[in-house]
N, C-alpha and C positions, 0 to 999 in steps of 0.2 A: 602960547595962545593959538598958534597955527593948528596944532593937533588937539585942541581942547575937546572937540566933539568926540574924537576917537578915544581920548582918555576917559571921558564921561561914560561912554558906552562900555569901555573895559571895566571901569569901576562898577557900573551897574550889573555887568555880567558876573563879576566876582561876588557882588552882594547877593545876586540871585542864586548863585551856586552855593554860597555859604548858607543862605536861607533854606535851600533844599536839604543840604547836609544837616543843618540844625534840626529841621523837621524830622528827617529820617532818624537822627540820633535820639530825638525826643520820643519818637514812636517806639524805638527799640528799648530805650530805658524804661518807658512806661510799661511795655510788655514784660520786661524782666522783673519789674516791681510788682505788677498785678498778677503775674502768672501764679506764684505761690498762694496768693490770696484767693484766686479763682479755684485752685486745686483744693484749698481748705474748704471753700464754700461747697464745692461738689462733694467733698468727703462728708460734710455735715448733712447734705441732702441724702446721701447714701445711708447714713446712720438713721436719719428720719424714716427712711423706707425699710429699715431693718436689714439692709445689705451690708453687714459688717465686713464681709470678705473684700469688699471694694472700698472700704473706708480708710484703711491705713495708707499713709503717705510716707514717702522717703524724703525727709527734709535735707536740703543742701544749703551750705553756707553757715554763717553764724551771726544772724541778725534777729530782730524781734519776731519776725514772721516764722523763722525756723524754730525758735524757742516755743512759740505758740503752737506750731504744728506738732512738735515733740510732745507737748503737754496734752494736746488733743488725742494723739495716738495712745498715750497712757490711759487717758480717760475712756477711750473707746474700748480698749482691751479689758478694762475693769468692768465696764457695762456688759460686755459680752460674757465675761466670766460669771458675773452676778446673774445674768439671765439664764445661763446654762445651769448654774447651781440651783436657781429657782425651779427650773424644769425638773431637775433631779429630785428636789424636795417634794414637788407636787406629785411626781410619780410614786415616790415612797409613801406620801400621805395617802394616795388612793389605794396603794397596796395594803397599808396598815388599816385603812377603813374597811377594805374588803375582808381582811383577816379578822377584824373585830366583829364585823357582821356575821361572818361564818361562825365565830365563837359564840355569838349571841343566840344563834339559831341552833338549838340542840338537834343533831341529826336523828336521834332516837325519837324525839318529839314529832318531827316531821314524818318519819317513817311510820310511827304508830298512828298518827292522824290520818295519813293516806290509807293505811290498812283498815282503820275504822270506817272510813268513807266507802271503801270497797265492800266491807261486810254489810254496810247499810244498803248499798245498791243491790247486792246479792239477796238481801232479805226484803227487798222492795220497800225499804224505808226511805223513799225518795225525798220527802220533805226534810227529814233529818240530814240526809246527805247534802242537799242543797244548802241547808243552814250551815253545816260544817265547812263547806267549800267557800261560802261567802265570808265566814268568820276568818278562815285561813287567808283568803285573798286580802281582806282588810288588814290583817296582822302583818302580812308581808309588805303591803303598801306603806304602812306607817314605819315599819322597820327600815325600809329603804329611804323614805323621806327625801328623795331626789339628792341624796348625798349629804344632807344636812345632819349635823350632830345635835343641834338645838331645835326643839320643837315645842309647841304649846302644851301646857299641862292637860288641856282637854284631849289632845291627840294621844298623849301618854296614857291617860286613863282609858281611852277607847281601845288602845293597844292591849292594855291589861285586861279589859273586859273581854275582848276577842279571845285572848289566851285562856282565860278562865272558863268561858263558854265552851271552848273546845275540850278543855280538861274535864269539865263537868259531864259532858256527854261520854267521853272516853271512860270515866270512872263511874258511869251510870248514876250520877247525882248522889254520890256518897258523902258529899260535903256541900255546905251552903256558903255563898259569897254575898257579903253586904258592903256596898260602896257608900261611904259617907264622906262626900266631897263638898267643900264650900264652893259654891258657884263663882264667888269673886276671884278665886285663884286660877280658874280655868283659862283666863286670858293671858296669864303670865307664861314664861318660858322655862324649860328645864332640859337637862341633858337627856337625850332619848334612851329608852329601854333600861331605866334604872329600877323600875318596879317589878318587871317580870322575874328577875333572879330571886327577889324576895318571895314572890308568890310561888315560884317553882320549889324553893326550899321548904316553904310552908306545906306544900303538898307531899313532897317526898320524905321530909324528916319530921 
């Protein structure tokens, strides 16, 4: 009873030290537990930004978070591979479209048309030359169609009309063209440039 106050102070000091140690231990454990979660969260943000090179994490340990991180890494790699494959496919598609467009436009047709325009200008047939140029410009505009492969029937018929108008002038009106089109179908869609090869064969063969 004589040293009761000193013992109480000693116990209080021990309790305070234990409390501080417990707090520090709790903070350390909390940091160790939340660290991989925060790393995973940051990795997800990097994926959202498209920064796949910063997205992969090196998991440590063998707990649920580690397993989740490993699965996330696999998913990220698959997404990156799919995106790269999609880019390659799009480039190949653009290349194929360009090749198809080049195949659709007969070089001889273009050369002969430009040559005809030159003769018209030299012969001072300016109105005919202007008409040929406008028809050729419209033909190429529809041929390109901003990279689309599906266009309206109305545009396909206009493309065919431009083509035949040019050919009629080149062949000095040796043939007659009559378009009989139901107006109701003009609003529907069709694969572009399917009529021109038929007309071209009709002229040549």
